[in-house]
TITORVO-871599 format. One record per residue (C-alpha): residue in three letters; y, x, z. Coordinates in steps of 0.2 Angstrom, whole numbers, plus 5000, padded with zeros to 4 digits. Each point is the difference from the previous one (the first is absolute). Example, Ala and Ser with C-alpha at 12.3 -4.5 7.8 and 13.67 -1.06 7.14 Angstrom:
BEGIN
ALA497850625039 SER501750064997 
REM end
This chain:
BEGIN
MET480955024465 ALA499850024981 LEU499649824998 ARG501549955010 ARG501150114990 SER499449934983 THR500349835007 LEU501850045004 VAL500350084984 ARG499349844991 ALA501049895010 GLY501650104997 ILE499750004981 GLY499749815001 ALA501649975010 VAL501050104987 ILE499249904985 SER500549845009 ILE501850065003 VAL500250054982 ALA499349844994 ILE501149895011 TRP501550104994 LEU499549974981 VAL499749825002 LEU501649975010 ARG501150084987 SER499249904986 VAL500249825007 ASP501549895005 ILE499749975019 GLY501249865001 GLN499149904986 THR498350045008 ALA500649935016 ALA500749854992 ILE498349974991 LEU499050025016 ARG501149885010 THR499649864987 ALA498150044999 ASP498949854999 PHE499149995017 ARG498549904992 TRP499650154989 VAL500250125014 VAL498749905010 LEU498850014984 LEU500350184999 ALA499550035018 GLY498449904996 PHE499650114986 VAL500350165010 THR498949935014 THR498649964987 ASP500150174993 LEU499750085018 LEU498649885004 THR499150054984 ARG500350185004 ALA499249985017 LEU498549924992 ARG499950154987 TRP500050135014 GLN498749905009 ARG498850014985 LEU500450194998 VAL499650035018 ALA498449895000 PRO498850144994 ILE500550105015 GLY500249875013 TRP500349815002 VAL501749965006 ARG500649825003 TYR501349934987 ARG501349965014 SER499850175007 MET500250084983 LEU501549904997 ALA500850065016 TYR499650194996 LEU500849974983 PHE501549935007 VAL500250145013 GLY499950134986 TYR501349914989 ALA501149975015 ALA499950195003 ASN500550034982 ASN501649915004 LEU500450135013 LEU499250164994 PRO500450094984 ALA498850064986 ARG498849855003 LEU499350085016 GLY499649825005 GLU498450024990 LEU499450135013 VAL500549895014 ARG498949854994 SER498650124997 HIS500150075017 TYR500349835008 LEU498449924992 GLY499050155004 ASP500450015018 ARG499849815003 GLU498449984989 GLY499150165005 LEU500050064982 SER500550184994 ARG501850004997 THR499850134986 THR498749894991 THR501249855002 LEU501450104992 GLY498850034986 THR499949814996 VAL501949995001 VAL500150144986 VAL498849904990 GLU501149845003 ARG501550104994 VAL499250064984 VAL499349824996 ASP501849945003 PHE500750134989 VAL498849964986 VAL500449825000 VAL501950025001 VAL499950124985 GLY499049874991 ILE501349875004 ALA501450114995 SER499250054984 ALA499749824995 ALA501849955004 ILE500850144990 LEU498949954985 VAL500549825002 LEU501850035003 SER500150144987 VAL500950115013 ARG500550184995 GLY500850155008 VAL499950065018 VAL499049855006 ALA498750024987 ASN499850185002 ALA499849985019 VAL498649884997 LEU499250134988 VAL500150135014 GLY499249875012 VAL498549974988 ALA499750195000 LEU500150015019 ALA498949855002 ALA498750094990 LEU500250155010 PHE499949925017 ALA498449904994 ALA499250174994 ALA500550085017 ILE499149865010 GLY498450034988 VAL500150185004 GLY500149975018 ILE498549895000 ALA498950114990 ALA500750175007 HIS498350045008 ARG499149994983 LEU501250104989 PRO499650184994 GLY500450135013 ALA500049865014 GLU498750105010 ARG501050165000 ILE501649915005 ALA499149915014 ALA499450175006 ILE501750075000 ALA500749845008 GLY498750015014 ARG501150135008 TRP501149865005 PRO498949875006 ARG501449895006 ALA500849994983 THR498249974992 ASP499749865012 VAL501749924996 ALA499750024981 ALA498349915002 LYS500749855009 LEU501449994987 ARG498750004986 GLY499149865010 GLY501649894998 LEU500250054982 ALA498249954996 VAL500449825001 ALA500750024983 GLY498350044994 ARG499349835004 PRO500349894985 ARG500149835009 THR501250075013 LEU501150084986 ALA499949844990 GLU500649895016 ALA501450125003 LEU500649994982 ALA499949815000 LEU500949995016 SER501350124994 ILE500449904985 VAL500249845011 ALA501150105012 TRP501150064986 GLY500149834992 ALA500749945016 THR501350145000 VAL500549964982 LEU500349825005 ALA501050065015 PHE501250094988 ALA500149854989 ALA500449895015 ALA501350125006 GLY500850004983 GLN500149815000 ALA500850015018 VAL501450094993 GLY500149914983 ILE499050124989 GLU498649924990 LEU498850144997 THR498549984989 ILE498350055007 GLY500150164989 GLN501750055007 ALA499449965018 SER498450104997 LEU501050154994 LEU501149995015 ALA498649995012 SER499050134993 GLY501450124996 VAL500749995018 ALA498250035006 LEU499850164989 VAL501750075007 ALA499549955018 ALA498550114998 ILE501250155001 PRO500150055019 ALA501849945006 GLY500949955015 PRO499449865012 ALA499649844991 ASN500450084983 LEU501849965003 GLY501050044985 THR498650044988 PHE499449825000 GLU501849944996 LEU500450134987 ALA498449974991 ALA500249824999 VAL501850014994 GLU499650134986 ILE498549904994 ALA500949845001 LYS501450084989 ALA498750044987 VAL499549824998 GLY501849945000 VAL500449955018 PRO501750055006 PRO500050135014 HIS500849905014 GLU498849854997 ALA498550125000 PHE500650085016 ALA500149835008 MET498249964995 ALA499450175005 LEU500849985017 LEU499249835003 VAL498250064995 HIS500250165011 ALA500749915015 THR498749874999 GLN498650135000 LEU500850095014 VAL500249845011 VAL498249944997 THR499250175002 SER501050045016 ALA499749835008 GLY498150024996 GLY499950175007 LEU500949955016 VAL498949855002 ALA498550114997 ILE500550135013 VAL500449875013 THR498349914997 LEU498950164999 GLY501050135010 TRP500150184995 ARG498750085012 ARG498450064993 THR498549895003 GLU498450065009 LYS499050014984 THR499950184993 SER499450064983 GLY499250165007 ASP501050114988 GLY501350075012 GLY501349874994 THR500150064982 
REM end
């Protein structure tokens, strides 16, 4: 009951954030001009945009497969399907709850602990965050951007360091001073202790140098595709972005998207893109058109992929069990 209540509170806060973001972006752009730009968008660049978005997702599936590999081997096609299901769920559920959906879906169908699988998703998110902050930091230095955007990136640097340290503590928690005393106290709640141990098992993949290096390399490739997607969207609506500008847009929008918002990060995605684009000299209505193209393409590709995955694999739990009570 407490978990359900906290989930509802998180979802409610996310919905409010999205509504406020939508209101802010709509009052700062000319909708008529935005619509006119979208009507004349170059379809060839939109097709290329879809190709880059797909490349991004294919790379992320491979990255998740490599992170899960130390726990259990999962075929790439299956991993891609689980990823699409989670991303499609994010399009419908607030506060990025699709991350829980894909962890449960993979765990149920592959006989792995869902909690341990969730631990790999946490590692994935932190690796993503570190790479995004690195891209954003390089972009603001190259473009000499100041003000709110630069300050937000600095906050991201601090958070990235904090998240990385938190994973390190999670992995080595049993070795820290006072760990035995804490374990003895926690022993009064065996269920919670068991869940914590399984979560730490997922986080432990970050302690494998090769696995972590693969995840970082694949993250760079994935975000490279996302940067090119923004550049292609810009070309589609007549904006010639430099790689530095496209990098700042892609990474800045991603940093804002880390804030739990409504389904599909509606509003926060567009508001971030418009404000960052203004910082590099792009008019708001053009930036809004570009953001809508990127966001819509991502939603179409992930929703279609999720639908195909559900139809192909079904939703029912397989006969395989992990022997951990489904956690």
